[in-house]
TORFI-997195 format. One line per 5 residues: number of its first residue (from 0); their letters; for each residue x, y, z of N, C-alpha, C. Coordinates in steps of 0.1 Angstrom, whole numbers. Each point is the difference from the previous one (the first is absolute). Example, Ala and Ser with C-alpha at 12.3 -4.5 7.8 and 13.67 -1.06 7.14 Angstrom:
! TORFI-997195
0) as) 132/-57/78/-9/12/0/9/12/0  -4/11/-7/9/11/0/-8/11/8 $
This chain:
! TORFI-997195
0) mslkd) -270/66/-384/9/-2/15/-4/6/12  -2/-3/6/-4/7/14/19/4/6  0/12/11/14/4/5/3/-11/3  -7/-6/11/5/-13/9/11/-11/-12  -10/-3/-10/8/-6/-12/15/5/-1 $
5) lttqn) -2/10/-2/13/10/-8/6/-3/13  1/0/8/10/6/15/9/-15/3  11/2/1/7/-14/4/-2/-5/19  4/-11/-1/-4/-11/8/6/8/15  13/3/-5/10/10/11/-11/10/10 $
10) ilrhk) -5/8/-9/-7/8/6/-14/0/9  -6/-11/-11/-14/-3/2/-1/-6/16  11/-4/3/5/-7/13/7/8/11  1/13/-6/11/4/11/-6/11/9  3/-2/9/-2/8/11/8/15/5 $
15) pyipg) -6/10/-4/14/11/4/2/3/12  10/12/4/6/-1/13/-9/10/1  -3/4/10/-10/8/11/10/10/8  2/13/-3/7/5/8/-6/9/14  9/7/10/-9/0/10/-6/13/-4 $
20) kqpan) -10/6/9/-9/8/-3/7/9/-1  -6/12/-11/6/14/-5/-11/9/11  0/6/8/-14/12/-1/0/11/-10  -11/3/4/-5/11/-10/5/16/6  -1/1/13/9/12/4/8/-2/12 $
25) feqti) 15/-2/-6/12/0/4/2/7/14  -10/10/-2/6/16/14/-11/-8/12  -8/-8/-5/-9/-4/14/3/-14/2  10/-2/-1/4/-19/1/16/2/4  1/-10/8/12/-5/4/-1/-10/-4 $
30) klntn) 12/-2/-9/4/-13/-11/10/-9/8  -9/-8/2/13/-13/4/1/-13/-4  -4/-1/-10/-7/-13/-7/9/-3/-14  9/2/-4/5/0/-9/15/4/-2  9/-2/12/10/3/5/13/11/-5 $
35) enpyp) -7/10/-6/6/14/-6/8/7/11  8/6/-7/5/8/9/-8/14/7  1/0/7/-8/15/8/10/13/-6  13/-2/-1/5/11/-3/-2/5/-16  5/11/-4/2/3/-12/14/-2/-7 $
40) pspei) 0/-6/-13/13/-3/-3/12/13/-5  10/-4/0/12/11/5/-5/15/-5  3/11/3/-3/10/2/12/4/-17  14/-5/-1/3/4/-12/-8/-6/-11  -7/-7/-2/-10/0/-13/-6/10/1 $
45) sksil) -13/5/5/-4/16/-4/12/11/-9  13/-3/10/9/12/-8/3/-2/-12  -5/-11/-11/8/-1/-14/-12/-7/-7  -7/-5/9/-5/-12/-12/-14/10/-12  1/14/0/-5/7/-10/10/1/-13 $
50) eqids) 10/-3/3/9/3/-10/4/-13/-8  -7/-13/5/-5/-6/-8/-14/-4/-12  -5/10/3/-10/4/-8/-3/1/-16  10/6/-1/5/3/-16/3/-6/-7  5/-14/5/5/-14/-4/-9/-10/-3 $
55) laryp) -14/4/5/-8/-9/-1/-1/-5/-15  1/10/-7/-2/-7/-17/5/-8/-4  10/-3/8/12/-13/-5/-3/-11/9  4/-10/-4/-1/-17/7/10/2/11  -2/-6/13/9/-3/9/8/-13/-6 $
60) nssan) 12/2/10/10/-7/-5/-5/-15/2  2/-11/-11/-11/-11/2/6/-8/11  14/0/3/0/-9/11/7/4/14  -5/14/1/0/9/16/20/-2/0  5/0/-8/15/-1/1/3/11/16 $
65) slrst) -1/12/-3/2/9/9/-1/-7/19  -13/-1/-2/-6/-6/13/0/-17/3  5/-5/-12/6/-12/2/19/1/5  4/10/-3/11/4/5/1/5/15  -9/9/2/-1/3/17/-5/-14/9 $
70) iaqlh) -4/-7/-7/-9/-8/11/15/-18/5  5/-1/-12/14/-5/-3/11/5/12  7/14/2/2/5/9/-5/-6/14  -13/10/0/-5/-2/15/2/-16/5  -7/-16/-9/7/-8/6/13/-2/-3 $
75) nvdde) 10/1/-7/12/-4/-3/-4/-12/-8  -5/1/-13/0/-12/-9/3/5/-14  0/-5/-10/2/6/-14/-13/9/-4  1/5/-10/-12/5/-7/-10/-10/-6  8/-10/-7/-5/-16/-9/-7/-4/9 $
80) qvivg) -2/-1/18/-6/-5/9/-9/5/7  -7/11/-7/-9/10/0/-13/1/-8  -11/-3/1/-13/3/-11/-12/11/11  -2/7/-10/-8/8/6/-12/-4/-5  -17/3/7/-11/1/-5/-10/9/6 $
85) ngsdd) -13/0/-9/-11/6/4/-6/-3/16  6/3/13/3/-4/12/6/-16/-1  0/-8/13/5/-11/5/-12/-10/-10  -12/1/2/-8/-4/-5/3/-7/-16  7/9/-3/1/1/-17/12/-11/-4 $
90) vlnlc) 12/-1/12/5/-6/0/-3/-14/4  -6/-3/7/-4/-10/1/-10/-9/-3  -5/6/-13/-9/-4/-12/10/-3/-11  11/4/1/13/-3/-9/2/-13/1  2/-1/14/10/-9/4/-12/-18/-2 $
95) vrcfs) -14/5/1/-9/-11/-2/-2/-3/-15  0/15/-10/8/-5/-14/4/-11/-3  12/5/3/14/-10/-4/2/-13/10  -7/1/8/6/-15/7/-12/-12/4  -12/7/-7/-12/-6/5/-13/-1/-14 $
100) dhskp) -7/-10/1/-8/-4/-11/-9/-12/4  -5/-5/-8/-13/-14/3/14/-8/1  11/-3/-5/9/-10/3/10/-3/11  -1/16/8/13/6/8/-10/8/17  -1/-10/6/-12/6/8/10/12/12 $
105) lgmld) -7/6/2/4/11/13/-4/-4/13  6/5/11/-1/-6/11/-2/12/13  -3/-1/5/-4/8/11/-5/-4/14  4/11/13/-4/-4/13/-15/5/0  -7/-8/13/-16/10/2/1/-1/10 $
110) psysl) -5/16/9/-5/8/-6/14/7/-8  1/11/-11/13/5/1/-8/5/-9  9/13/-14/-7/10/-7/-8/-6/-12  -12/2/-3/-13/-11/-5/5/6/-15  8/10/-1/2/5/-17/10/-14/-9 $
115) yevlg) 5/-6/10/9/-10/-5/-8/-12/-12  -13/3/11/-10/-14/-9/-10/8/-9  4/14/1/-9/6/-13/10/-1/-9  12/5/2/6/-2/-12/0/-12/-10  6/-8/14/-2/-16/-6/-10/-6/-8 $
120) slqga) -14/8/2/-15/-7/-6/2/5/-13  8/16/-1/-1/7/-16/7/-8/-11  11/-6/8/10/-8/-9/-4/-15/-5  -11/-3/11/-4/-13/-6/9/-9/9  2/2/9/10/-10/10/-9/-6/12 $
125) evkkf) 7/-10/-1/-4/-9/13/7/10/12  -10/6/13/2/7/11/4/-15/10  10/-3/7/-3/-6/12/3/3/9  -9/4/11/-4/8/15/6/-8/12  10/1/5/4/-9/11/-4/9/15 $
130) afsds) -5/-7/5/-5/6/12/12/-2/15  -1/9/2/11/3/15/-2/-10/11  5/-6/4/-8/-11/11/-5/6/11  4/14/0/-3/2/18/0/15/0  -2/8/15/-1/14/0/16/10/-5 $
135) kfein) 12/-12/3/13/6/-1/3/5/-13  -3/-6/-12/-3/5/-15/17/-4/0  0/-9/5/16/-4/-5/3/-9/-15  10/4/-6/2/-5/-14/7/-14/-1  -4/-11/-2/7/-11/0/2/-1/-14 $
140) pevis) 12/-1/-2/11/-6/-13/-7/-13/-3  -4/-10/4/0/-9/-12/-13/-3/-2  -11/10/4/-10/2/-4/0/7/-15  11/11/0/0/9/-15/6/-13/-5  10/-7/1/11/-10/-9/-7/-9/-5 $
145) qsgtn) -14/0/11/-7/-15/-10/-15/0/-2  -2/19/-3/-9/5/-7/-5/-9/-12  10/-2/-10/-1/2/-16/-4/6/-7  8/14/4/-5/10/-3/10/8/-10  3/8/-12/9/5/-6/10/14/10 $
150) lfflt) -17/3/2/3/19/4/-5/1/18  8/5/6/-10/-2/12/6/13/11  -14/8/3/1/15/6/2/1/15  6/6/6/2/-2/10/-1/18/5  -8/1/14/1/13/2/6/5/14 $
155) sphap) 8/10/0/12/2/7/4/12/7  -4/7/9/-9/-3/11/-16/-6/-6  -4/-11/7/-9/-7/-4/-13/13/2  -10/-3/-16/-10/6/3/-14/-12/4  -11/2/9/-3/12/4/4/2/18 $
160) tgriy) 14/-6/2/6/0/17/6/10/-1  6/-1/-8/13/11/3/12/-10/8  0/-14/-5/8/-5/9/12/-1/-6  15/2/5/13/0/-5/4/-12/-1  10/-4/-9/6/-16/-4/17/4/2 $
165) nnstf) 7/-7/4/11/-3/-3/1/-7/-10  16/7/-5/4/-6/-14/0/-12/1  10/-5/9/0/-13/1/-10/-11/-6  -14/6/0/-10/-5/-3/1/1/-14  2/9/-7/-1/0/-12/10/-5/-8 $
170) ssvin) 11/0/6/12/-11/-6/-4/-15/0  -5/-5/13/-5/-9/-1/-13/-5/-12  -5/6/-3/-10/3/-13/9/-3/-13  8/7/-1/9/2/-12/10/-15/-1  5/-3/9/3/-13/-2/-8/-13/-1 $
175) qysgi) -12/1/3/-8/-12/-4/-10/5/-8  -3/8/-6/-10/4/-9/6/2/-14  -6/-5/-13/8/-1/-11/-7/12/-7  -6/7/2/-8/7/-7/7/15/1  -8/9/-6/1/17/2/-6/3/14 $
180) lvide) 4/2/7/-3/9/15/-4/14/-1  -8/7/0/-2/13/-1/-4/0/16  6/12/5/2/6/12/-6/14/2  -11/0/5/-7/13/-3/3/10/12  8/12/-1/3/7/13/-3/14/-2 $
185) ayadf) -21/3/-4/-4/12/0/2/7/16  0/-8/10/6/9/14/14/0/3  7/-4/-6/13/-7/10/9/16/0  -4/9/-4/6/13/4/-2/-1/15  -13/-1/8/-4/0/14/2/-10/5 $
190) apfna) 9/-12/-5/7/-7/9/12/-2/6  7/-6/9/13/2/6/8/-9/-10  -1/-6/-8/10/-4/-13/-11/-10/-10  7/-1/-14/-9/-3/-7/10/-12/-11  -3/-4/-7/9/-11/-10/4/2/-14 $
195) lsiln) 5/13/1/10/2/-13/17/-4/2  3/-3/16/13/-10/0/1/-15/-3  -17/-9/-8/3/-9/-3/-6/1/-18  3/12/-5/-3/-1/-11/11/-3/-12  9/-4/5/9/-10/-9/2/-8/3 $
200) eserv) -7/-9/12/3/-13/4/-9/-10/-17  -12/4/-2/-3/-6/-13/-3/11/-11  3/-5/-11/-9/6/-11/-13/0/-2  -5/-12/6/-17/0/3/-5/9/9  6/8/8/-6/9/5/-4/17/-4 $
205) iitrt) -14/3/4/-2/11/-6/-4/12/13  3/11/2/0/5/12/-11/15/-6  -11/3/2/-6/10/-3/-6/6/9  0/17/-4/-2/9/12/-10/12/-8  -4/9/8/-8/7/-3/1/17/7 $
210) lsksy) -3/12/-10/2/8/5/-14/8/6  -7/-7/-1/-15/3/6/0/5/14  6/-10/11/0/2/14/12/7/6  11/0/-1/9/6/7/4/11/-3  0/1/-17/2/10/-10/-16/10/2 $
215) slagl) -7/-2/5/-12/8/-1/-5/5/-16  -1/-11/-11/-3/1/-12/-8/-14/-4  -12/0/8/-8/-11/-2/-7/9/-14  -4/9/2/-7/10/-13/8/1/-16  11/-3/3/9/-1/-12/4/-14/-9 $
220) rvgya) -1/-13/9/2/-7/-2/13/-5/-10  8/-3/11/16/-4/-5/4/-11/10  4/-15/-6/3/-4/8/15/-8/-11  7/-10/8/13/-7/-8/-4/-15/8  15/-5/-8/3/-17/2/12/1/1 $
225) laspd) 8/-7/8/18/0/2/-3/-16/-5  12/-3/-12/4/-13/0/6/-5/-6  9/-11/-7/8/-3/-4/0/10/-20  10/2/-6/-1/4/-14/-4/-5/-7  -1/-13/-1/-8/-11/-9/-13/-3/3 $
230) visil) -6/-1/13/-13/5/6/-8/15/-8  5/7/4/-3/19/-1/4/-3/-14  6/-6/-11/1/0/-11/-13/-7/-7  -6/-16/9/-15/-5/-5/-9/11/3  1/7/10/-13/4/5/-1/11/-11 $
235) nkare) 8/10/-5/-1/9/-6/-6/-5/-16  4/-8/-6/-10/-4/-8/-14/-2/3  -5/0/6/-18/0/6/-1/10/1  5/12/5/0/14/3/-6/10/-12  -10/8/3/-6/10/-7/12/7/-1 $
240) vynvd) 1/4/-15/12/12/-6/2/15/9  -9/5/1/-1/9/9/-10/-1/13  4/-7/7/-7/-5/13/1/9/15  7/14/-1/3/6/10/0/11/-10  -6/12/2/-4/12/-4/16/8/4 $
245) rlaqy) 0/14/-4/11/7/-4/-1/6/18  -13/10/2/0/1/16/2/-7/10  -1/-17/-3/-3/-7/11/15/-4/6  8/-2/-14/16/-1/-3/8/6/7  -1/15/-3/0/15/7/0/0/18 $
250) vaeia) -12/-4/0/-5/3/15/8/-9/8  -4/-11/-5/8/-8/6/17/-3/3  5/6/-11/13/3/3/3/8/16  -10/12/-4/6/9/10/-3/-2/15  -15/-8/1/-5/-8/14/16/-8/1 $
255) lkdrg) 6/-9/-8/11/-10/7/9/8/2  7/9/-5/8/8/1/0/7/14  -13/2/8/-1/11/11/0/-6/9  10/-8/8/3/-11/10/-8/7/11  7/12/6/-2/8/7/-16/-1/8 $
260) yfekt) -6/0/-17/-15/5/5/-14/-14/5  10/-8/-11/0/-16/1/-1/-8/14  15/4/6/0/-3/13/-7/8/12  -3/9/-1/-6/9/4/-15/-5/7  -5/-4/-10/-17/-1/0/3/-16/-4 $
265) kdeii) 6/-8/0/0/-13/-2/1/-4/24  14/6/-1/-6/7/17/-6/-3/6  -11/12/-5/-13/3/10/-9/-6/-1  1/-8/-11/-10/-10/-7/3/-14/17  8/-5/-3/5/-10/9/1/0/17 $
270) avrek) 0/18/1/-1/6/14/-16/-1/8  -6/1/-9/-14/5/4/-9/-15/-5  5/-12/-6/-3/-14/-1/7/-9/14  12/4/6/2/-3/8/-13/3/15  0/9/-1/-7/8/10/-15/-3/2 $
275) tyetf) -3/-5/-13/-10/-2/-4/-6/-15/6  10/-6/-3/5/-16/1/-2/-5/17  5/11/6/1/0/17/-15/0/7  -3/13/-7/-16/-2/6/-10/-9/-4  2/-8/-11/-7/-10/-2/0/-12/9 $
280) tdwnw) 16/-5/0/3/-10/9/-5/3/17  -1/16/-1/-3/1/19/-10/-3/1  -11/0/-14/-17/-4/0/0/-14/2  12/-5/-2/1/-18/1/-4/-3/-19  -3/10/-7/-6/-6/-13/13/-5/-9 $
285) etyks) 3/-13/-2/10/-11/-6/2/10/-13  11/2/-1/6/12/-14/14/-5/-3  -2/0/-11/15/-8/-6/13/14/-2  8/-8/6/16/12/0/1/0/-16  -2/17/-4/-1/0/-16/12/3/0 $
290) ganfl) 6/1/-19/8/3/-4/-5/10/-13  -10/2/2/-7/9/-11/-8/14/4  -7/8/-8/-4/10/4/-16/-3/5  -3/-12/6/-9/-3/3/-1/-7/13  -12/1/7/0/-12/11/-11/-14/1 $
295) ftrpt) -1/-9/5/-9/-12/-5/-2/-2/15  -13/5/3/-6/1/10/-12/-11/10  2/-8/6/-19/-6/3/-3/5/14  -11/10/-8/-8/11/11/-5/-6/10  -1/-3/11/-9/-2/11/-8/8/12 $
300) dlrgl) -12/-4/4/-12/12/1/2/-1/21  -10/7/2/7/0/16/-4/-12/2  -6/-7/-3/-6/-14/8/10/-11/-5  16/2/-7/8/-6/1/-2/-9/-13  -14/7/-7/1/-14/-15/6/4/-11 $
305) fgeqv) 2/-6/-7/4/3/-14/-5/-10/-11  5/4/-14/-3/-14/-5/-6/8/-17  -5/-5/-10/-4/4/-9/-9/11/0  -11/-3/6/-10/9/1/1/15/15  8/1/4/10/6/6/2/8/-7 $
310) afnlf) 9/-7/-6/6/13/-13/-4/3/-9  -12/-6/-4/-10/7/-11/-5/11/5  -4/0/16/-9/12/6/10/9/-3  16/1/7/7/7/-2/0/12/-13  0/-10/-8/4/4/-12/-8/12/-13 $
315) nflnd) -17/-6/8/-5/5/-5/-6/13/8  5/0/14/2/14/10/7/10/-4  13/-5/-5/10/11/-5/-7/7/-15  -5/-13/-6/-4/2/-13/-10/18/4  -11/-4/6/-11/8/3/9/14/7 $
320) nnvli) 7/0/2/10/10/11/10/7/-11  0/-9/-14/9/9/-12/14/-6/5  1/-9/1/13/-8/3/3/-10/-5  5/0/-10/2/-14/-8/10/-8/7  -3/-14/-3/11/-8/2/-4/-12/-7 $
325) ryfpk) 8/-12/-1/-3/-13/-6/-1/-9/13  -8/-7/-9/-6/-17/5/0/-11/-6  4/-13/2/0/-6/-12/-4/-13/10  -12/-4/-5/-9/-8/5/0/-16/-6  2/-2/-11/2/-11/-7/14/-12/6 $
330) nplts) 5/7/8/11/-10/2/-3/-3/14  -2/-11/8/0/-2/17/13/3/3  12/3/0/12/5/4/0/16/3  -12/5/-11/1/14/-2/-14/7/4  -10/-10/2/-12/9/5/-2/4/13 $
335) sfvri) 6/0/9/-2/8/9/7/10/5  13/0/-13/4/12/2/-1/11/-11  5/13/5/-1/17/-12/12/0/-2  5/5/-12/10/9/-7/-3/16/1  9/8/7/4/14/4/8/6/-6 $
340) sigkq) 1/9/-8/16/6/-10/3/4/12  9/9/1/6/5/7/1/15/-6  -8/12/7/-2/13/-3/13/9/9  -4/12/-4/7/12/12/-4/-3/17  5/10/4/-4/-9/15/-14/9/3 $
345) eemdm) 1/10/-4/-15/3/3/-13/-6/-8  3/-13/-9/-11/-5/-4/-2/-12/8  15/-9/5/-3/-6/7/-6/1/13  4/14/5/-4/3/12/-19/1/0  -3/2/-9/-17/3/-6/-6/-18/1 $
350) lvdll) 11/-6/-5/-7/-14/-1/1/-5/15  10/5/6/-1/-10/15/-13/7/5  0/9/0/-11/6/11/-14/-6/-8  -3/-2/-11/-9/-5/-6/-1/-15/3  14/-6/-1/-5/-16/8/-5/4/12 $
355) rkwki) 8/6/8/-5/4/16/-18/-3/0  -8/8/-11/-15/1/-1/-5/-10/-4  8/-5/-11/-8/-17/-7/3/-12/15  7/0/13/3/-8/10/-11/6/5  -3/14/5/-15/3/10/-12/-5/-9 $
360) kdqqr) 0/5/-13/-15/-3/-3/-2/-12/-1  11/-11/-4/-6/-15/-6/-1/-4/14  7/6/11/-7/-11/14/-15/8/0  -3/10/-2/-15/-1/5/-9/-3/-12  5/-7/-9/-8/-7/-8/-8/-10/7 $
């Protein structure tokens, strides 16, 4: 038999997730394409991490009890309402494992985080995608309630636009939808508010978070979910026994406890984001007001033209100049836009200078 004959149909049909480009030389590249934090993690980490080296011969705590307790205290919930994963992607995968299969479809809005569809594919689940009605990217609770799905993913702030949603929207969804609602809050720390206040409105709500963005730990892979104890108990049934290693648990706990450093770097990112937003709006580039650490903007050249080709030209121009951003050509609501992660002020100044050069160069074509 061939390898194809031995491979499951789920895998043969599966299209894997394609991450943002990782440069070969970080020092020569301004990396604004994967929404990483431009600042290093808490300096408290390097002061004590070596103390853990001698403990690596032992397995980590399988339930990450100490880290879970720290997270619970931070959000004023019980320890039993927290589960920790190898990045929030791991937690999202647990949600799909537990609440979706060939007989229980999962739903998502389109465009949104493409990993949801990837995870559903691996599980052999039917994935139902519901297009936003227009460029306002508003959530329609009736669409979700009538979706015929068992599990539904919402990103808040929305990706890739960064749009912020009021909690009243989520409350309306909860009241109308009978399935499991996952609110993916990967970027919530950069927003003026979050959905934690509605966590206890229903035991069918799961809120996921990551330490990759606001805590500068994208290279470590730690995320978590908050939900009712009963839901957490179900998710734990599907969790790998040692899904978060010893160093990751230790470092994550230090980062979460260093509130001063967290607030300082978060506020700096927000300040740079708002300054860059003002620049784009002064140029009459349609730009979404963002609650994340990125901006979604529609570039316009000196002739006042915009569209898919203009966005593609800018993407290529920046790439040729060692500046990485993201471009989403597959959806008509996103194909005229680019997504730009927020770097340090000096990086964004270099970006703005390049954008000015691009407009002049594009005019001369």
